[in-house]
C-alpha positions as CSV (number, residue, x, y, z in Angstrom):
1,M,-20.0,5.8,30.6
2,V,-19.2,7.0,27.1
3,R,-15.6,7.8,26.4
4,A,-14.8,10.8,24.3
5,E,-13.4,9.9,21.0
6,K,-9.7,10.9,20.6
7,S,-9.2,13.5,18.0
8,I,-6.0,13.7,16.0
9,K,-4.5,16.4,13.8
10,K,-3.3,15.6,10.3
11,R,-2.4,17.5,7.2
12,V,-4.6,17.1,4.2
13,E,-3.7,18.9,1.0
14,G,-1.5,21.3,2.9
15,R,-3.9,22.2,5.7
16,E,-4.3,20.9,9.2
17,V,-7.6,19.1,9.8
18,M,-9.0,17.4,12.9
19,T,-10.2,13.9,12.5
20,T,-11.0,11.1,14.9
21,L,-9.2,7.9,15.4
22,N,-12.3,6.0,14.5
23,Q,-12.5,7.8,11.1
24,D,-8.9,6.9,10.4
25,M,-9.4,3.3,11.5
26,N,-12.4,3.0,9.2
27,L,-10.4,4.3,6.3
28,L,-7.5,2.0,7.1
29,S,-10.0,-0.9,7.2
30,F,-11.1,-0.2,3.7
31,V,-7.5,0.1,2.5
32,N,-6.6,-3.2,4.3
33,D,-9.5,-4.9,2.5
34,D,-8.1,-3.6,-0.9
35,V,-4.7,-5.0,0.0
36,W,-6.2,-8.4,0.8
37,E,-8.0,-8.4,-2.5
38,E,-4.8,-7.6,-4.3
39,L,-2.9,-10.3,-2.4
40,G,-5.6,-12.7,-3.6
41,R,-5.1,-11.6,-7.2
42,Q,-1.4,-12.0,-6.9
43,R,-1.7,-15.5,-5.4
44,E,-4.2,-16.5,-8.1
45,K,-1.7,-15.4,-10.7
46,R,1.5,-16.7,-9.2
47,G,0.6,-18.9,-6.2
48,V,2.1,-18.4,-2.8
49,Q,5.6,-17.0,-3.5
50,R,8.7,-18.1,-1.7
51,Q,11.7,-16.0,-2.5
52,M,15.1,-15.3,-1.0
53,N,15.1,-11.9,0.6
54,E,17.4,-10.7,-2.1
55,E,14.8,-11.7,-4.7
56,W,12.0,-9.9,-2.9
57,L,13.7,-6.5,-3.1
58,P,13.6,-6.1,-7.0
59,I,10.0,-7.3,-6.9
60,L,9.1,-4.6,-4.4
61,G,11.3,-2.1,-6.1
62,E,9.5,-2.6,-9.4
63,E,6.2,-2.0,-7.7
64,F,7.6,1.1,-5.9
65,G,8.8,2.3,-9.3
66,E,5.3,2.2,-10.6
67,V,4.2,4.4,-7.6
68,C,6.9,6.9,-8.7
69,Q,5.6,6.8,-12.3
70,A,2.0,7.4,-11.1
71,L,3.2,10.4,-9.2
72,Q,4.5,12.0,-12.3
73,K,1.8,11.1,-14.8
74,D,0.3,14.6,-14.9
75,K,3.7,16.4,-15.1
76,A,5.2,18.0,-18.2
77,W,8.0,15.5,-18.1
78,S,5.8,12.4,-17.9
79,K,6.0,9.6,-20.4
80,Q,3.1,7.7,-22.0
81,T,4.2,4.6,-20.1
82,D,3.7,6.2,-16.7
83,K,1.1,4.4,-14.6
84,G,-2.2,6.1,-14.0
85,D,-3.6,5.0,-10.7
86,L,-1.5,5.9,-7.6
87,Y,-3.9,4.2,-5.2
88,A,-3.8,0.9,-7.1
89,E,0.0,1.0,-7.3
90,L,0.3,1.7,-3.5
91,I,-2.0,-1.3,-2.8
92,Q,0.2,-3.5,-5.0
93,V,3.3,-2.3,-3.0
94,A,1.5,-3.1,0.2
95,A,0.5,-6.6,-1.0
96,V,4.1,-7.5,-2.1
97,A,5.4,-6.1,1.3
98,M,2.8,-8.2,3.1
99,S,3.8,-11.4,1.3
100,W,7.5,-10.7,2.0
101,A,6.8,-9.9,5.7
102,A,4.7,-13.1,6.1
103,Q,7.5,-15.2,4.7
104,V,10.0,-13.5,7.1
105,R,7.7,-14.1,10.1
106,E,7.1,-17.7,9.0
107,G,10.8,-18.3,9.1
108,K,11.0,-16.9,12.7
109,R,8.6,-19.5,14.1
């Protein structure tokens, strides 16, 4: 027996579209691969980081700030220093958050 694939509604560029859970899972799988690649780059550069929670926050905040800069890069008020690649910046945020979360979980064992 073949199960019908569950459809979900989502908004894309201001309009509702139907997609399937499998399509979303495939996309998230690609994003997850990119996060793992970025995590590998960060670890090659700095090693496995161990920080106090209070020290992780400014690291994550700096990465989030670059996401904010990428969002305004094409606006009239943008600066030349604004980052250009929103996706890359979001992947960096996810990798830092993953490192922090792993450390928190490790401490709960």
